[in-house]
Backbone as CSV, one residue per row, in Angstrom:
resi,resn,N_x,N_y,N_z,CA_x,CA_y,CA_z,C_x,C_y,C_z
1,MET,131.647,-16.279,-51.349,131.558,-15.457,-50.153,130.755,-16.212,-49.106
2,ALA,131.254,-16.218,-47.902,130.537,-16.871,-46.816,129.266,-16.109,-46.506
3,SER,128.277,-16.829,-46.040,127.001,-16.172,-45.798,126.865,-15.611,-44.388
4,ARG,127.797,-15.899,-43.528,127.753,-15.343,-42.169,129.152,-14.932,-41.745
5,THR,129.201,-14.001,-40.804,130.504,-13.621,-40.263,130.988,-14.721,-39.332
6,ALA,132.218,-14.601,-38.873,132.815,-15.635,-38.030,131.971,-15.929,-36.799
7,GLY,131.319,-14.912,-36.246,130.490,-15.109,-35.067,129.158,-15.765,-35.371
8,GLY,128.786,-15.839,-36.632,127.564,-16.518,-37.019,126.300,-15.712,-36.823
9,SER,126.401,-14.450,-36.400,125.184,-13.715,-36.089,124.828,-12.652,-37.122
10,SER,125.718,-12.352,-38.021,125.482,-11.235,-38.923,125.263,-11.727,-40.350
11,LEU,124.088,-11.442,-40.890,123.767,-11.831,-42.245,124.533,-10.998,-43.259
12,VAL,124.743,-11.563,-44.431,125.389,-10.848,-45.514,124.320,-10.320,-46.455
13,ILE,124.436,-9.049,-46.825,123.549,-8.451,-47.812,124.311,-8.294,-49.114
14,SER,123.712,-8.736,-50.189,124.255,-8.496,-51.520,123.436,-7.384,-52.161
15,PHE,124.089,-6.291,-52.488,123.449,-5.222,-53.249,123.739,-5.480,-54.714
16,VAL,122.712,-5.664,-55.505,122.877,-5.872,-56.937,122.470,-4.570,-57.617
17,VAL,123.438,-3.935,-58.259,123.209,-2.646,-58.912,123.171,-2.869,-60.414
18,ILE,122.037,-2.551,-61.022,121.855,-2.707,-62.461,122.231,-1.387,-63.128
19,ALA,123.145,-1.453,-64.111,123.610,-0.231,-64.754,123.654,-0.388,-66.270
20,TYR,123.126,0.601,-66.938,123.258,0.720,-68.394,123.468,2.197,-68.700
21,ASN,124.664,2.533,-69.158,125.030,3.918,-69.471,124.725,4.859,-68.302
22,GLU,125.298,4.534,-67.154,125.056,5.299,-65.924,126.319,5.976,-65.401
23,GLU,127.214,6.379,-66.303,128.459,7.002,-65.849,128.224,8.245,-64.996
24,HIS,127.102,8.908,-65.172,126.828,10.128,-64.415,126.239,9.851,-63.029
25,HIS,125.813,8.621,-62.782,125.157,8.302,-61.507,125.860,7.221,-60.695
26,ILE,126.617,6.351,-61.334,127.088,5.124,-60.683,127.942,5.396,-59.448
27,LEU,128.808,6.376,-59.476,129.668,6.610,-58.315,128.870,7.086,-57.112
28,ARG,127.927,7.977,-57.332,127.081,8.441,-56.221,126.242,7.302,-55.673
29,CYS,125.764,6.428,-56.541,124.988,5.265,-56.105,125.837,4.370,-55.197
30,LEU,127.059,4.061,-55.626,127.941,3.193,-54.841,128.309,3.843,-53.507
31,GLU,128.598,5.123,-53.527,128.932,5.836,-52.289,127.756,5.827,-51.320
32,ALA,126.541,5.961,-51.846,125.350,5.950,-50.993,125.135,4.578,-50.355
33,ILE,125.409,3.526,-51.083,125.283,2.182,-50.513,126.295,2.009,-49.388
34,GLU,127.538,2.379,-49.640,128.583,2.239,-48.624,128.307,3.091,-47.390
35,ALA,127.531,4.155,-47.539,127.242,5.057,-46.429,126.038,4.616,-45.598
36,GLN,125.432,3.485,-45.910,124.260,3.036,-45.157,124.615,2.827,-43.696
37,GLU,123.796,3.360,-42.806,124.017,3.234,-41.368,123.779,1.801,-40.908
38,GLY,124.649,1.304,-40.073,124.474,-0.017,-39.496,124.650,-1.160,-40.476
39,LEU,125.245,-0.871,-41.603,125.408,-1.897,-42.629,126.397,-2.950,-42.150
40,GLY,125.958,-4.186,-42.133,126.830,-5.283,-41.732,127.695,-5.735,-42.891
41,LYS,128.169,-6.948,-42.786,128.987,-7.518,-43.845,128.150,-7.554,-45.117
42,HIS,128.733,-7.087,-46.209,127.961,-6.958,-47.440,128.866,-7.061,-48.664
43,GLU,128.223,-7.128,-49.810,128.921,-7.038,-51.079,128.067,-6.192,-52.010
44,ILE,128.733,-5.561,-52.968,128.040,-4.809,-54.006,128.449,-5.410,-55.333
45,ILE,127.460,-5.811,-56.102,127.715,-6.389,-57.423,127.074,-5.468,-58.448
46,VAL,127.896,-4.862,-59.287,127.381,-4.022,-60.365,127.303,-4.872,-61.626
47,ILE,126.117,-4.912,-62.202,125.929,-5.588,-63.485,125.864,-4.505,-64.545
48,ASP,126.930,-4.401,-65.340,126.950,-3.455,-66.454,126.361,-4.182,-67.656
49,ASP,125.171,-3.771,-68.011,124.403,-4.448,-69.061,124.694,-3.861,-70.441
50,GLY,125.967,-3.949,-70.837,126.355,-3.535,-72.183,126.470,-2.041,-72.371
51,SER,126.846,-1.316,-71.336,126.986,0.131,-71.451,127.985,0.504,-72.541
52,THR,127.701,1.624,-73.198,128.614,2.144,-74.231,129.346,3.385,-73.727
53,ASP,129.138,3.742,-72.476,129.828,4.882,-71.875,130.906,4.369,-70.913
54,ALA,131.301,5.185,-69.978,132.398,4.847,-69.061,131.928,4.225,-67.746
55,THR,130.730,3.683,-67.699,130.213,3.095,-66.464,131.189,2.067,-65.884
56,ALA,131.593,1.089,-66.681,132.482,0.026,-66.190,133.826,0.591,-65.737
57,LYS,134.354,1.561,-66.452,135.629,2.185,-66.084,135.535,2.817,-64.699
58,PHE,134.455,3.549,-64.441,134.292,4.195,-63.144,134.159,3.167,-62.022
59,VAL,133.451,2.075,-62.276,133.297,1.033,-61.256,134.650,0.378,-60.983
60,ARG,135.407,0.075,-62.029,136.736,-0.527,-61.840,137.630,0.370,-60.983
61,GLU,137.571,1.662,-61.215,138.381,2.593,-60.426,137.953,2.588,-58.959
62,LYS,136.685,2.409,-58.699,136.161,2.410,-57.324,136.507,1.099,-56.597
63,GLN,136.816,0.040,-57.342,137.137,-1.244,-56.706,138.361,-1.145,-55.805
64,ASP,139.258,-0.220,-56.083,140.416,-0.022,-55.215,140.004,0.503,-53.843
65,GLN,138.902,1.219,-53.796,138.425,1.815,-52.550,137.493,0.885,-51.781
66,TYR,136.689,0.103,-52.480,135.688,-0.760,-51.842,136.015,-2.228,-52.103
67,ASP,136.483,-2.920,-51.079,136.793,-4.345,-51.211,135.561,-5.175,-51.534
68,SER,134.401,-4.676,-51.161,133.161,-5.429,-51.337,132.588,-5.313,-52.739
69,LEU,133.227,-4.556,-53.615,132.666,-4.226,-54.925,133.143,-5.182,-56.011
70,ARG,132.177,-5.729,-56.739,132.475,-6.589,-57.897,131.766,-6.028,-59.118
71,LEU,132.353,-6.248,-60.278,131.779,-5.792,-61.539,131.604,-6.965,-62.470
72,ILE,130.422,-7.072,-63.033,130.156,-8.058,-64.073,129.696,-7.284,-65.302
73,VAL,130.414,-7.443,-66.395,130.057,-6.783,-67.641,129.491,-7.846,-68.572
74,GLN,128.331,-7.559,-69.115,127.707,-8.492,-70.054,127.175,-7.711,-71.246
75,ALA,126.927,-8.421,-72.329,126.290,-7.805,-73.489,124.894,-7.351,-73.079
76,ASN,124.404,-6.315,-73.722,123.082,-5.783,-73.382,122.017,-6.834,-73.645
77,ARG,121.391,-7.283,-72.542,120.338,-8.298,-72.631,119.082,-7.855,-71.899
78,GLY,119.085,-6.633,-71.381,117.905,-6.107,-70.714,117.967,-6.243,-69.205
79,ARG,117.052,-5.496,-68.564,117.035,-5.434,-67.103,116.779,-6.788,-66.451
80,GLY,115.879,-7.568,-67.000,115.578,-8.870,-66.405,116.787,-9.784,-66.393
81,ALA,117.498,-9.836,-67.507,118.698,-10.673,-67.587,119.794,-10.141,-66.669
82,ALA,119.886,-8.812,-66.557,120.891,-8.229,-65.663,120.579,-8.564,-64.205
83,ARG,119.317,-8.476,-63.839,118.921,-8.834,-62.468,119.213,-10.311,-62.191
84,ALA,118.884,-11.164,-63.147,119.136,-12.600,-62.978,120.632,-12.872,-62.817
85,ALA,121.464,-12.194,-63.579,122.915,-12.359,-63.460,123.385,-11.923,-62.073
86,GLY,122.807,-10.849,-61.563,123.167,-10.380,-60.231,122.772,-11.356,-59.141
87,VAL,121.586,-11.934,-59.266,121.128,-12.922,-58.279,122.034,-14.145,-58.311
88,ARG,122.394,-14.597,-59.510,123.301,-15.757,-59.622,124.661,-15.479,-58.988
89,ALA,125.134,-14.249,-59.105,126.459,-13.899,-58.585,126.446,-13.590,-57.095
90,ALA,125.288,-13.295,-56.547,125.196,-12.858,-55.152,125.516,-13.987,-54.186
91,GLY,126.273,-13.646,-53.160,126.611,-14.619,-52.133,125.887,-14.376,-50.822
92,GLY,125.123,-13.319,-50.764,124.441,-12.957,-49.529,123.159,-13.716,-49.308
93,GLU,122.742,-13.732,-48.045,121.452,-14.330,-47.708,120.322,-13.379,-48.050
94,LEU,120.623,-12.097,-48.090,119.657,-11.077,-48.472,120.165,-10.404,-49.741
95,ILE,119.258,-10.124,-50.668,119.625,-9.449,-51.906,118.783,-8.185,-52.025
96,ALA,119.467,-7.057,-52.184,118.793,-5.774,-52.381,119.083,-5.314,-53.798
97,MET,118.048,-5.163,-54.601,118.191,-4.681,-55.977,118.170,-3.159,-55.970
98,VAL,119.133,-2.567,-56.648,119.244,-1.115,-56.715,119.541,-0.721,-58.161
99,ASP,118.787,0.226,-58.693,119.121,0.781,-60.003,120.223,1.814,-59.813
100,ALA,121.119,1.914,-60.784,122.301,2.773,-60.656,121.970,4.246,-60.522
101,ASP,120.785,4.657,-60.930,120.437,6.075,-60.818,119.699,6.389,-59.520
102,ILE,119.666,5.427,-58.610,119.030,5.623,-57.307,120.109,5.945,-56.273
103,ILE,119.899,7.017,-55.532,120.818,7.404,-54.468,120.086,7.181,-53.144
104,LEU,120.465,6.138,-52.428,119.802,5.795,-51.169,120.186,6.782,-50.076
105,PRO,119.206,7.251,-49.298,119.565,8.072,-48.135,120.304,7.208,-47.118
106,PRO,121.165,7.797,-46.295,122.014,7.009,-45.392,121.270,6.077,-44.447
107,ASP,120.034,6.393,-44.104,119.302,5.545,-43.164,118.235,4.713,-43.860
108,ASN,118.326,4.566,-45.166,117.301,3.856,-45.926,117.265,2.363,-45.620
109,LEU,118.405,1.741,-45.546,118.469,0.291,-45.347,119.229,-0.042,-44.072
110,THR,118.775,0.480,-42.966,119.441,0.193,-41.709,119.445,-1.313,-41.489
111,TYR,120.620,-1.859,-41.423,120.821,-3.300,-41.372,120.011,-3.958,-40.253
112,ASP,120.107,-3.435,-39.051,119.404,-4.036,-37.913,117.895,-4.034,-38.119
113,GLU,117.363,-2.981,-38.729,115.923,-2.911,-38.994,115.493,-3.948,-40.027
114,ILE,116.307,-4.144,-41.049,115.985,-5.157,-42.065,115.907,-6.532,-41.418
115,VAL,116.932,-6.869,-40.642,116.970,-8.185,-40.004,115.805,-8.347,-39.033
116,ALA,115.517,-7.316,-38.234,114.406,-7.390,-37.279,113.079,-7.605,-37.996
117,THR,112.858,-6.892,-39.094,111.620,-7.042,-39.852,111.499,-8.443,-40.444
118,LEU,112.577,-8.950,-40.994,112.550,-10.303,-41.565,112.291,-11.357,-40.491
119,LYS,112.850,-11.153,-39.310,112.599,-12.078,-38.201,111.143,-12.005,-37.759
120,GLU,110.619,-10.795,-37.633,109.215,-10.627,-37.232,108.271,-11.293,-38.221
121,ASP,108.607,-11.216,-39.497,107.755,-11.808,-40.526,107.998,-13.302,-40.711
122,GLY,108.915,-13.855,-39.919,109.203,-15.285,-40.005,109.960,-15.703,-41.249
123,LEU,110.609,-14.743,-41.898,111.333,-15.057,-43.124,112.751,-15.541,-42.863
124,ILE,113.261,-15.233,-41.669,114.537,-15.791,-41.242,114.388,-16.212,-39.787
125,PRO,115.153,-17.205,-39.361,115.032,-17.664,-37.973,115.546,-16.597,-37.009
126,GLY,114.994,-16.610,-35.830,115.522,-15.671,-34.875,114.661,-15.525,-33.718
């Protein structure tokens, strides 16, 4: 995934969602991410850390609706290994870690505010 849009001004955010047996929460989590106000070009990577329920099935079904959604299924190796797998898979310049049972409010990660804060702190050029 390219790290900038064609115009070169919009950063890509990778949302890494860690899931283990989260069939009851995963869809609401994904919908909440997609509903973020001002969200620029982004991707969502769900790391299914060896779930024994229907978590992966629900994510696969949602892939038809969200082009930005990817699923990585791995044997259960724990949260740290799942986070590391998500970071390795992420193509964005910014990575937001989200647990599957977290439902973000629509204005939680306003894209423009994130970029402005990172610029103010000197973490990205601007």
